[in-house]
N, C-alpha and C positions, 0 to 999 in steps of 0.2 A: 565626472563624474564615474565613477567606478562601481559597478553594482555587485551586492551578492545577495544569496540566499541559502536558507537550509535546505538540505539533503534530505530528500524522502524517495527512496527508491532511485528509479531512474527519471525522475521527474527533471531533474536538471538539464536534458538533453533538450525537450521543448522549451523550457525557460530559456535556455540558452541563446537558442534560436530565436527566439521570439524578440527579447531584450536587445539581442545583438541586430536584430533585422532592423529596429525603430533606433538605430543607432549609438546605442550605448557601449561604454566597453564592458564584461562581465568577468567577474571574479570567482569562479569555483571552487568551494572550500576543498580541500583533501577529502578523499571517499571517509565517511565515520571510520573510526578506530577508538582503542581502549584510550588513546592519547587525549582525543576528539572530548571522549566523556569524563575523563578526569579533568581536564579543563572545565570542564562546564558545572560538575561536582562543585569543586573547589568553590565557585561563586553562588551558585543556585540555593535557596533555601532547601534545608531537609527534606523537607515536606512535599516540595515540585515533584512534578512526575517526569517520568523520563525522557519525555520527547522537550521538554525546556531545558532539561539539561545537555542533551546532546546539540538542539541547535544554539545554545551557548556556545558552546566549544566550535560549533562549523564557523561563527560567525568572527570568533577571535582569532581562529586558524586563518579566515579570508582576510581580515585586517592586515596580518601579519605578510599577506601576499599582496598587500596595496590596494585593499578594498575601503572605501570610504560612505559606500550608501547601502542600506539593507533596505530589499523588497520582502516584506511580510505580508501573507493572508491573516485575516481577521476571522472572528467566528460569533457565532450567535447561540442562544439559549443559554441553558444551564450547563456550561460546561468550560473550565478553566482555558481552553486554548483561547477563546476572546480576549483573555487580560495576558496574553502572554507578550504582545507588543511590548505593552506599558511596563511590565514588570522587566521585561529584558532590556529595554532603554534605560529603567533607571539603575539596573544591576551595571550594567557596561558604563553608563555615563559615570556611576559611582567610582569605577576602578579604571578613571583617566582616559576612556576611549572618546575619542571625538568622531562624529559619523552624523549621517543622515537616516533617519527611518520612514519609511514610505509603506503605509498598511494599506492593502486592495481589501475592501470589505465586501462580503458576500452581497448582491445588489438588492436584494430582500425584496423584488418589484422595482427598483430604482436602478434601472441599469444603466442610466446617464451619468448619477453617481459615479459609478463605478467608471465609466467611459471617461468621465473627467480625471479621475484619479491615476488613470492610464496615462491621460494626455500629459502629466506631468512630466513622464518617463520618455514620451515621445521627442526626440531630434529629428525626425522628419515630416515628409507630410502625409495625410491621413491614409492617401491609399498606402503606402508603404507599412503601415499598420494594420490596415485589413490583409495584405499579401504575407506580412511578417504572421500574423496570429493563424491564417489558413496553412501554411508551410509548418508552422509548431504545433497544430495538430493534427497534419496527417502525419509527423512523425512519433507523435503520442498514440496514435490508431496502429502504428505500425509496431510500436513496442509492446501497447497490452495484447496483439495479435501474437505477437512474436513469445511474449511469458507465457501466453496459454499453452504454446506448441511446445514450448520447451520444458514444462511441467512434464507432460505425457512422454515428451521423447525421453526425458533423464529416468524415467520410472521402468522403460521397459529398454533402454540401450544395452547394446550386447558386450561392447569394450567400455566399464567403468571410466567416467572423467571426459568420455569424447565430446557428449553433450553439453557441458559446462564448459570448453575450450571453445567450441564453436560459437556459442553464445557470448562469450565474451570478446570474441572476435568481431560477430556481427554489433555487439553494442558499441564498440569502438569505432567502426565504421560510420555506424548512422549517426552516429555524434559529429563526425568530419564533415557530413554531405550538407554543402554549402548550398548546391540548388536544388528548387523545387522540380525541377523537372527530369534531376538523377534517381527521384523516388520510387519511380515507376520500376526501372531496371532494376532497382537495388530489390524491390519486393520479390521478383521474379529468382534472385539470385540467392536471397532469404529461402525461399520454397527448394532450389537445388541443392542447397548445403545440406541444408536438414533431411533431403531424401538421401542424402548418403550416407547417413548415420546409420549401422547396422542396428536392428531391432531383434530382439526376443519374441518368441512366439509366446506372449502371454497377457494374461488380462489382470492389470494391476487395482489393487485396491482404490477408490478415492474418499479422498478425506477435502473434506470445505474447510476452509479457513474464513474465519469472522472476527470481529472484534474492533478494535480502535483503530481507525486508520493507518495513523504514522506508526504503528507496533506490526500492522499487516503488512506494509509497505516497505518498509525499509530495514532490508536484512540483517543489519548489523544492530539493530535494537530487538530483534526476535532470532537471534544467533543462525541467521541464515534455515530458517526452518524449511523452505521450501526446497533446498538443497539437499539439506537434511532426509527429509521425507522420501526425495528421488532417490538418493541411494540405498533407502531401504523399500525400494521397488512401490512408491507411491506416487499416486497422482492428485495432484494440489489444485483445487478451485477456489479463488476468493470468493469473498462476497462483493471487493470493492476493486476497481482498477483506477489508475488514473482518470482516464477520458469519463468513467462513470463518476468520480468526485466532481469535475467542470461540470458536465450535465448538469447534474443535480444542483449546484450551487451558482455557479457563471450563467448558465444559458436561461432566456427567460423563459416563461412557463410555458408557453406555446411549443416550447423546444425540447422540454423537461422529457424522460421517459415516460412512453404511456403505462407502462406495466409497474410504475415504483410505487405508487400507492397502493395499488393491489398486492404486492408484497410484503407492505407497512402494515397493511390488513391482517397478515396471517398471524402477527405478536398480539393482535387486540385481545382473546383470551388469557394473555398475561401480561401484556404493559400497553395501555391502553390511549397512554400521553407521551408526546417527545418528552424526551428525559436530558436531550441534548447529547452531541457527538453523533454516534453512531449505537448508542444503546440499543434503541427499540429497533433497531435493523438486523442487528446481531441475532435478536430473539427470530424476528421473523424469517431471516435467511436461514437457521435451523431448521425450520418447519419447511421451508423452501427447498432446502437440501433435503432434507427427508423424504420429501415427495419427490424427487429425481431419484431415490434409491442411492444415494450416496450410502456408504460405509461406516461413515464418521464424520465427526465433527471435530475443529480445536478452533478454542475460545481464546484470542489472545488479547491480553490488557496491560498498560503502565503499570505498577503501584500506587494506588490512591486514584487513578480514573474513575470520577463519580459516574457517569453514564454506563460504563461498562459493570460499573459493580452492582447497580441497579439491574442489569440484564442478567450478571451471573447467578444473584438471587431468585431468578426466574426460571434458569436453565435446565434444573434438576426436574422440575416439572414438565418442560418441554420435551427435554430426553426420555421421559418415562412416557409419556404420552403418544409419541411418536416413533419409541423403541431405536431410538440412534443413540449410540454411544456419543457422549461431549466429552472432552478432557477441556478444563482450562487452563490456561498457563500467564502466572503473573510476572512480567518483566520489570526490572529494575537495575541497577547498576552493581548489584550483587550476584546476578544471575548468571549461573556457569555452565559451561559448556557441557561438560562431564554430565554433572546432573540431568540437565537440559534433553541431551541425547540417551539418555538412560528410559527417561520417563518416555519419549517417543517411541524407542523401542516395545517397550510395554504397551504402550495404546497400539501401535500397530500390530503386536503379538496377538493382542484381545481380538480386535475386530477382524482380522486373518483365520482365528481359532472359529469365530461366530458364522464368520462366512462357508467355512469349511462345514457346520455342524448345517446349516441353514440347506446349502446343496445335498448336503449327502441325505438327508430326510426327506427331502424332496425327491429324489431319486428311488427311494428306499420305499416311501408311503404315496407319493403323488402329490402331496401338498404340506408345501414348507411353513414355518413360521417365520417372521420379518426379524432380522436379525436387530438384537437389541440390549 
């Protein structure tokens, strides 16, 4: 059995660690590219959303490297992600690919069902499963912490491009760490490497990124928005990271984040019910980011994404009520980097001017107004 799975940001690193740890050979697809998208677009229905098309390209590129088994997450609620595995299975079979697909559904209170599905992948004893899961989890935590710091560093680096160079080096090294006891030393090295990056003495703008999980986490899908904003002097903070998704969907109820329901309640004046995916959470996090005095928010969604379209309809009212600028970016296979960059620059200029107006008004008259 040679396992593969779709790319979604740096998720491939803990997944590779986990599946190899329980005795499987792992075939990682090439990083997402225009070629990946072109392959998937040719096979997928025209109305299919961007993540499905990229996933199909991932699988076919992995098959070309020798993969014969797909591991795919399942989904619940009014979101087409729950149908991805069946649609992809049919498309790939129809085009002559021979493979096995193992779908890991969110437990929905049935943790044993998830564990039984994972056992299908287990080639060693149960203790190895626990150790591998712990090792992979520690890597995921390091990744999320690293990405948060990198976002800050990009915005204030003195030598442009230095942070990105260090980031890529650290990612490659983390992927190749094969022993859990090496992680503590590596964490110290990360801190030392990041401290060597020279910083400008400035306070960057802070923009929150919310939306559909795949387009938020996968740089190819969002045209590397965090890196682009960093180059414009902006620190970004997402509404969700890898470990957040795992905690919310795979952990038992008593281990879920205690403040999750509190955050979701912030959406109730606008969307009172679960609408699938992260639609309700996108609205709630805009309110949350506003309360934390973020300078603006960018809302990302793939074209035709139903939960985020519902969220999009509520966002103008949220933006007005909380006086926080919000820009929605809809992504598909036709999204171009030039036009995308132009929109980012215009949005950053807008919120930068409003922030300057706020501080000027505060210094002259002693009572500012909320940027919005």
